[in-house]
C-alpha positions as CSV (number, residue, x, y, z in Angstrom):
1,M,-8.0,-18.3,-2.3
2,A,-10.9,-15.9,-2.6
3,G,-11.1,-13.2,0.0
4,K,-12.7,-9.7,0.2
5,T,-12.3,-6.3,-1.5
6,E,-11.6,-3.2,0.6
7,T,-11.9,0.4,-0.5
8,Y,-9.7,3.2,0.8
9,H,-10.0,7.0,0.1
10,I,-6.4,8.3,0.5
11,A,-5.7,12.1,1.1
12,K,-3.7,13.6,-1.8
13,N,-3.2,17.1,-0.2
14,A,-4.2,19.5,2.6
15,A,-7.4,20.4,0.6
16,D,-8.7,16.9,1.4
17,E,-8.7,15.8,-2.2
18,R,-8.7,12.1,-2.2
19,V,-7.9,9.2,-4.5
20,T,-9.7,5.8,-4.2
21,L,-7.8,2.6,-4.0
22,S,-9.2,-0.9,-3.9
23,L,-7.5,-3.9,-2.3
24,S,-8.3,-7.5,-2.8
25,V,-7.4,-9.3,0.4
26,P,-6.9,-13.1,0.0
27,L,-7.7,-15.6,2.8
28,L,-4.2,-16.7,3.6
29,Q,-1.6,-16.5,6.4
30,A,2.1,-15.7,6.3
31,D,4.4,-16.1,9.4
32,N,1.3,-17.2,11.4
33,L,-0.4,-13.8,10.8
34,S,-3.6,-13.4,8.7
35,L,-3.1,-11.2,5.7
36,I,-5.0,-8.0,6.4
37,T,-4.4,-4.3,6.0
38,W,-3.1,-3.1,9.4
39,G,-3.9,0.3,11.0
40,S,-0.4,1.6,10.6
41,S,-0.6,1.1,6.8
42,F,-3.8,3.2,6.8
43,I,-2.2,5.9,9.0
44,L,1.0,6.2,7.0
45,S,-0.9,6.2,3.7
46,G,-3.0,9.1,5.0
47,I,-0.1,11.3,6.0
48,L,2.1,10.8,2.9
49,Y,1.1,14.2,1.5
50,R,2.3,15.8,4.7
51,L,5.7,14.1,4.5
52,R,6.6,15.8,1.2
53,E,8.7,18.4,3.0
54,S,10.8,15.8,4.8
55,V,10.9,13.1,2.1
56,P,12.3,14.3,-1.2
57,V,11.0,11.9,-3.8
58,V,13.9,11.8,-6.2
59,A,13.6,10.0,-9.5
60,S,15.8,6.9,-9.4
61,D,18.7,6.4,-11.9
62,G,18.1,2.7,-11.6
63,P,15.2,0.2,-11.3
64,V,14.5,1.0,-7.6
65,S,13.0,4.4,-6.5
66,I,10.7,3.6,-3.5
67,L,10.9,0.3,-1.8
68,E,8.2,-0.9,0.6
69,L,9.2,-3.6,3.0
70,G,6.6,-6.1,4.2
71,A,4.0,-4.6,1.9
72,G,1.2,-7.1,2.8
73,T,-1.8,-5.9,0.8
74,G,0.2,-3.0,-0.6
75,L,-1.7,0.0,0.7
76,V,1.3,2.1,1.6
77,G,3.2,1.5,-1.6
78,L,0.2,2.0,-3.8
79,S,-0.7,5.2,-2.0
80,A,2.9,6.5,-2.5
81,A,2.6,5.8,-6.2
82,V,-0.5,8.0,-6.5
83,V,0.1,10.6,-3.8
84,W,3.8,11.2,-4.8
85,G,3.5,10.1,-8.5
86,A,6.4,7.8,-7.9
87,D,7.9,4.5,-9.0
88,V,7.4,1.9,-6.2
89,I,8.4,-1.7,-5.7
90,L,6.1,-3.5,-3.2
91,T,8.1,-6.3,-1.5
92,D,7.2,-9.2,0.7
93,L,7.7,-13.0,1.0
94,E,6.9,-15.1,-2.0
95,P,3.4,-16.4,-0.9
96,I,2.2,-12.7,-0.7
97,I,3.4,-11.7,-4.2
98,P,0.4,-12.9,-6.2
99,G,-1.9,-10.8,-4.1
100,L,0.4,-7.7,-4.4
101,V,0.5,-8.1,-8.2
102,A,-3.3,-8.4,-8.3
103,N,-3.7,-5.2,-6.2
104,A,-1.3,-3.3,-8.4
105,T,-3.3,-4.4,-11.4
106,L,-6.6,-3.6,-9.8
107,N,-5.3,0.0,-9.2
108,A,-3.4,0.4,-12.5
109,E,-5.6,3.1,-13.9
110,A,-5.3,5.3,-10.8
111,I,-1.6,4.8,-10.6
112,A,-1.0,5.7,-14.2
113,A,-3.3,8.7,-13.9
114,H,-1.1,10.1,-11.1
115,G,2.2,9.4,-12.8
116,G,3.2,6.5,-10.7
117,R,4.4,3.0,-11.5
118,V,4.3,-0.1,-9.4
119,L,6.2,-3.4,-9.5
120,C,6.3,-6.3,-7.0
121,G,9.2,-8.3,-5.7
122,T,10.2,-11.0,-3.3
123,L,12.6,-9.7,-0.5
124,D,13.6,-11.8,2.5
125,W,14.9,-9.7,5.4
126,N,17.1,-12.5,6.6
127,Q,18.9,-12.3,3.2
128,P,18.2,-8.7,2.1
129,E,20.9,-8.3,-0.5
130,Q,18.8,-9.7,-3.4
131,L,15.3,-8.7,-4.6
132,L,13.4,-10.7,-7.2
133,I,11.2,-8.5,-9.4
134,H,8.1,-10.2,-10.6
135,S,6.3,-9.7,-13.9
136,D,3.0,-7.9,-14.1
137,D,1.3,-11.3,-14.6
138,S,0.2,-12.7,-11.3
139,N,0.6,-16.2,-12.6
140,D,4.2,-15.6,-13.7
141,T,6.8,-15.7,-10.9
142,R,9.8,-15.2,-13.3
143,G,11.6,-12.0,-13.0
144,I,14.9,-10.1,-12.7
145,V,17.1,-10.3,-9.7
146,N,18.4,-6.9,-8.4
147,D,21.1,-6.7,-5.8
148,S,21.4,-4.0,-3.2
149,E,25.0,-3.2,-4.0
150,H,24.2,-1.8,-7.4
151,N,20.4,-0.9,-7.3
152,K,19.7,1.1,-4.2
153,A,16.4,2.9,-3.4
154,S,15.9,6.6,-2.7
155,V,13.2,5.9,-0.2
156,V,12.5,2.7,1.9
157,M,9.2,2.4,3.6
158,A,7.7,0.0,6.2
159,A,4.5,0.0,8.1
160,D,3.6,-2.2,11.1
161,T,6.9,-4.1,11.2
162,M,7.5,-3.9,15.0
163,Y,5.7,-6.8,16.5
164,W,8.5,-9.3,16.9
165,E,11.8,-9.1,18.9
166,E,13.8,-9.8,15.7
167,H,12.3,-7.0,13.7
168,P,14.6,-4.2,14.8
169,R,17.6,-6.2,13.5
170,L,15.9,-7.4,10.3
171,I,14.3,-4.1,9.3
172,S,17.3,-2.0,10.1
173,Q,19.7,-4.3,8.2
174,T,17.4,-4.3,5.2
175,I,17.2,-0.5,5.2
176,F,21.0,-0.3,5.5
177,A,21.3,-2.7,2.5
178,W,18.9,-0.9,0.2
179,L,18.9,2.8,1.0
180,K,21.1,5.0,-1.1
181,R,23.9,6.8,0.8
182,N,23.2,10.4,-0.1
183,K,21.7,13.5,1.6
184,D,18.2,13.0,0.1
185,A,17.7,9.3,0.8
186,R,15.0,8.6,3.4
187,A,13.6,5.7,5.5
188,V,10.0,6.1,6.6
189,V,8.6,3.8,9.3
190,C,5.2,3.6,11.0
191,Y,4.0,1.3,13.7
192,S,1.3,0.9,16.3
193,L,2.3,1.8,19.8
194,R,1.5,-1.5,21.3
195,I,2.6,-1.6,24.9
196,A,4.0,-5.1,24.6
197,Y,6.4,-4.0,21.8
198,L,7.6,-0.6,23.0
199,E,11.0,-2.1,23.8
200,V,11.1,-3.4,20.2
201,A,10.6,0.1,18.9
202,Q,13.3,1.5,21.1
203,E,15.7,-1.1,19.9
204,F,14.9,-0.2,16.4
205,Y,15.8,3.5,17.2
206,E,19.1,2.4,18.7
207,R,20.0,0.2,15.8
208,M,19.2,2.9,13.3
209,E,21.3,5.5,15.1
210,H,24.2,3.0,15.6
211,G,24.0,2.3,11.9
212,G,24.7,5.9,11.0
213,M,21.2,7.3,10.6
214,E,19.4,10.3,12.3
215,L,15.8,11.4,12.6
216,V,14.5,14.1,10.2
217,A,10.9,14.1,11.5
218,E,8.6,12.1,13.8
219,G,5.1,12.2,15.1
220,R,2.1,10.4,16.5
221,E,-1.3,9.9,15.0
222,E,-4.5,8.8,16.6
223,M,-6.8,6.4,14.7
224,Q,-10.1,8.2,14.2
225,N,-11.8,5.2,12.5
226,D,-13.5,2.7,14.9
227,D,-13.4,0.0,12.1
228,W,-9.8,-0.9,12.9
229,D,-9.4,-3.7,15.5
230,D,-6.0,-2.5,16.6
231,E,-4.3,0.1,18.9
232,K,-5.5,3.7,18.6
233,L,-2.1,5.4,18.7
234,Y,0.6,5.2,16.0
235,E,4.1,6.5,15.7
236,W,5.9,7.4,12.5
237,N,9.4,8.5,11.9
238,V,11.6,9.6,8.9
239,W,15.3,8.8,8.9
240,R,18.3,10.0,6.8
241,W,22.0,9.2,6.8
242,K,24.2,11.3,9.0
243,E,26.4,13.6,6.9
244,S,29.5,11.7,7.9
245,E,27.9,8.6,6.3
246,W,27.2,10.0,2.8
247,R,30.2,12.2,2.6
248,S,32.6,9.4,3.5
């Protein structure tokens, strides 16, 4: 279904060089939410260049390097592909995939120019062990099934995934399933500090720590753009496995 096209200018470095990404946003809903680009995706995309020190982007020895969960319109993963020059898989539920494939195609020139690569895949957080990679053709849903036991990611990213009481369990178990167990693997999460969901964010922290992870870096960012109909304050955090987890 036809929608609108949004344009974003994403910071590449501290010198404020920017790369332009275009997103086509179809008029559809998934899980009773309209498909839009949320503020936390914009915030996380804008600070990726600052996270280089705490997120080693290591080339993968398999098909998965960076995995974005709940990609939506794909802004975070597409930004990672150009800012970090990385291989990224954008994942979401099946109805969202054609839009993700279309946005990857729309930005293919910018992605290639910066040394990145983007694929799209279906990943259900309730059954996170399998990921269906789709072809580059938005009309073709055939693909290759990757399993989390043999094809783990060096980085797992998620933006605006803390608005439901089940999200701490679902997101943490998906991170645990897909993140490589080594000293360089990282999970990067960003969400709006909505008062109604602060307990949800706290439960996520607790589940991550209980699952063997620890914080590497964290911070808060204030939205400076009044165009966003969302909260103004956002929190981000970077996680890694505790040494006891990857040495065991």
